[in-house]
N, C-alpha and C positions, 0 to 999 in steps of 0.2 A: 505445592501446598506448604512446603517447609518455610517458604518466604511469607506466605500468608499468615501462618501460625504467629509470626512475630509482630504482624501489623496491629496497630491500635485503632481498629476500625471504628471504635466508638467516638473517636476523634475527628473523623473524616466527614466531609460534606457529602451530601446525597449524590448518587450517580444517576438518578432517574427521578422524574416528577410525573404525577398523573396528568393527562391531557384534560384541560377544561374546555367544556363545550356546552352550548345551550340544550337543555333537556338531559344533561347527565343525571342519573338517578343516584349514584353514589356521591358521597361527600368528598372533598378534598381539602383537608385542613392541617393545622400544625399544632403540636403539643409542646409546651415548654416545660421540660422537667426541672423541678425546684433546684435551685442552686446551679443551674447550667446555662450558659449563653446560647448554646446551640439549640435550635428547634428540631423535633422529631416529626417527620411528615406522616400523615395518616390518610390513606386513600378512601376508606370506608368507616362506617360506624363500628364494624368489628375491630378495625385497626385501632380506632380511638379507644375502644374498650380494652384492647391489649396493651396500649401505651399506659392507660391507667393502671393495669394490673402490674406492670413494670415498676411504675412510680411507687405502688404500694408494697412491693416486695423488698422486705428488709435487706436481702442479699445483694440487690442490685445497687451498684454505685453510680453508674452512668449508663445512658444508652442513647442511640440515635436511630433514625429511620434511613432505609435505602443506601447504606454505605458501600456496597459491594454488589457487583453483577457476576454470577457464576455461570460459566458455560461449559458444555461438555463437548469433546472432540467428535463424538458420533452423532451429535444433534445439532440442528441449525438453530434451536431455540436456547435462550438463556434464562435465568431466574434472578430476580432481585429480591432477597429476603426482606421481610417488613421491617424487622428490628434486630440490631445488634447490640448486645448488652455486656458490660463488664461486672462481674460479681466481686464481692468484698474479698474473697480468697484468691482472686486474680484469674479465675476461670472465665471463659467466654461463653456467651449463649446466643444462639440465633433463635428469634421467635417469628413464626410465620403464622398467618391467619388462615385458617381452613376455609375453603370456598363452600358456598352453599350446596353446590352440585356434588362435592365430596362428602359433606355431611349426610345429604340425602342418600348417597349410594352406600354409606358406611364404610368407605375404602380410604386408604392412605394417599393414594395418588402417585403417579410416576414422578412428578417434581419433588414430592416430599422424600421420596425413596433416594432420590439423587442427592438431595440436600443432607440427608442423614449419612449417605457415603462419603459426601464432602466434608461433613463435620467430623467424622471418624478420622479422617486423614488430617484435618486441620486442628484437631483438638478442641473442636466446639461442641458444646451441648446443643441439641436442636429440640426445641418444644413446639408444640402446635397450640394455638389459641383457637378454641371452638367457635368463637363470635359472640354476639351480644348475649349477655347473661341476664336473665329476669329475675335472679334471686334477690333476697333481702340484702345479702352482703354486698352484692354488686350495686345495688341502689344507694347503700350506705357509702360506699366508696365514691360513687358519682357525687353525692351530696357533700361529702366531707373533703373531697380533693381540693376545694378552694382554700383550705386551711393548711395545705401541705408546706407552704413556704416557710423557710427558716427564720424569716424576719419576725415571725410570730413567737418564736421561742423566747422565753424570758425565765431566768434562773430563779429570781426572787418570787415570781407568781408561781412557779412550778413547786418550789418548797412549801408554799401555803396550800396549794391544791393536793400534794400528796398527803399532807397532814388532814385536810378536810375530807378527802376520799379514802381515808385509812380503812374504812369500812364501806361496803356498797351502799349507795344512796341515789335517788334520782338526780341526774345530771344538773338540771337547772337549780334544784334545791342546794346542792353543793357549791355551785357558783355563788348563789346568794349568801350562803353560810360563810363564804371566804371574806365577806366585808370589804372586797375590793371593787373598783369600778366595774359596773356590770357588763358593758359592751366590750371593753378591751379584755376583760378577763374570760368571757365567753369564748372570743376568738382564739385566746391563748389556750384555754382548755381544750377547744376543738383541735387545735394543732397537737396537743399532747395525745388526744385519742387517735389522731392519724398517725403518729409515730409510736403508739402503743406504750407511752408512758402512763396514760390512763387507759383502762380496759373497759371494753363494753361487750355485749353479746352481738357480735357482727352478723349472727344468723337471723336476727330479728330486726324488724324496722326500728331505726333510731329516732326516738321521739324525746327531745330533751326534757320535757315536763315529767315523763314517765319512765324513761330508760334508765337502768341502773349503770353507774360507772364506779370504778374503783381503782386504787392504786395498786400495782403489782408489789409494792414494797410492804403492803399490809400495815397492820398495827405494830408500832414501834414504842 
């Protein structure tokens, strides 16, 4: 494990891919993290939701899917964790998606216990993603993730919007008050919401015409 501790697993290609076949009920797709060339594989809708949660987490610098296979000497089976992430402070995180059977049983499962033991030896933080989330916050993330890309960042627009949203006001009203081109400014403002340069109530459904947005800088 000392050798694995030094590996930059977030830069490695996947060691496994799900088998595609007619009638497969789970999805098999790819997520492209903003600013990364490498894709992260997602074998289920729960994994896609997990990738989105990593993308949204400000601590996560980069991540990839299925970069390592872990096996144990006393077991014929191995495990490929869903995601490996690198955090801003240099720590590593394994994120695994909890199976429906494990959620129903309310248990942690033998595989997770083994992963946690491996993580303790390798210096990895191990977290479990519970699966698809029906909350308003999750729905907002799914809606706004299309605006995550750094190409939408614009310093000049941001300065205007910080001033316009110095106090909470409806999102669409603030964009209109900026007097900047509406379509481009809306996209850039939504990018600012995604990176939390503009704040909203993530626990309530985001409706641009009604939902309040405000700058964390406040009135200056």
